N, C-alpha and C positions, 0 to 999 in steps of 0.2 A: 127617397128623401135623404139628403146628405146633411150631416151635422159636422161643422168645422170645430177643431180644437181651439180653445182660448189660450193665447200665449202670454205668459208673463215676460215682458221685455228682457229682463235680466237673465232669464233662463234660455233665451235663444242660442247663445254661443255654446252652452253646455249640451243642449239638445242636438246640435249638429254632429256630435260624436256618434249618435245613433241614426243619423240620416234624417232627423225629424225637422221638418220645415212646415210652414202653412200649406205648401203644395203636396206634402207627403204624409199628412196626418188628418184623417177624417173617419167618420163612422157613416156607413150607408145602411139604410133599412129599406129594402126593396126586393121584389120578387120572392117573397117568403123567406128571405135570409137577412142575417146581420153580418155585415162585413166591416172589419176594422183594419185600417192601415195606420201604422205608427212608424214612419221611417223604414228601417230594415225589417220590422216586425209586421205580421199581418195574421188575421184569423177570420174564419168564416164558419157560421153555424146556422142551422135552420131556426127560424123564429119560434118554431114549436119547442125548441130546446130552452128557450128563455123562460124562467120561472118567476122572475121579478126584476124590478129596476127601481132604484130610489136615489134621490139627491143626497149627497154626503158632502162633508167638508165644513169649513175650510181646513186646510192641511198645513203642517209644518213643511218648509221647503226641503229639509234634509230627508223627509219621508215621502216626498211627493214627486219631485221633478225627475223625469225620465222613465224608463221601463223599470218596474219594481216587482219583487216577489214578496208576498207576506209570509213570513215564517210561521205565523200563528194559524192561518187557515189555507195556505197555499194559493190564495188569490193573486191575480196579476193586476198591475196598475200601469196604465199608459198616461202619464201626466205632463202637462205643459204649463200649469198654473197652480197656485196654492188656494185660489178662490173657492174651488169646489168642483165636484164631478158627479158622475152617475155610476153607482155600483150595480152591475148587472149580474144576476145569478142564473145558473144553468142546471137543468135536470141531469145532463151528462157533462162531465168536465170537458173543457176545450183545451187545445194546444194554442199557446200564445207567445210564450217567451223562449222556451227551449224545446227541441224536437221531442223529447220524451216526457217533459213535464206536463201534467194535466192540471187545469185550474177550474175550481168550482165557481169562481166569480171573476169578473173583470171590471175594473174601475177606469173610466175614461173622463178626461176633463174637457168636455165640449162646452162651447159658449152657450148653447141653448139647452140647458139641462132639463128644464121642464118639458120642452118639446121632445127630447129623446125619450124621457120616461113615458110620455103619452104615446109615442110611436111604438114603443115596446110593450106597453101594457093596455093600450086602448082597444076598444071593441072592433076597430077596423083594421087591425094589423093582420 
């Protein structure tokens, strides 16, 4: 199942700096894995590593657009809109932004937020 990112039109030029376009930004939940591509960044983890997912937002643009690292909890964010996203938490931290940085959570701003939460937390995953 593929979930496309929701793009704020004004953010598109800024996102190009990280190679992020509608064709290079998506979340896949299939084959027992969560795969996220965000331009030049990508991460993969087994679905068994996902401990939770919840809808969050809206966000302030200065804190949301692009790839981000939270200094408070070391979580990563891949954001293309301020409207909202899905915060995914993991049992074992994942690599998403930098080769040696490990993140206990990842927020993604997909268009179908409720659908992604259901795919990650539902009984059929």
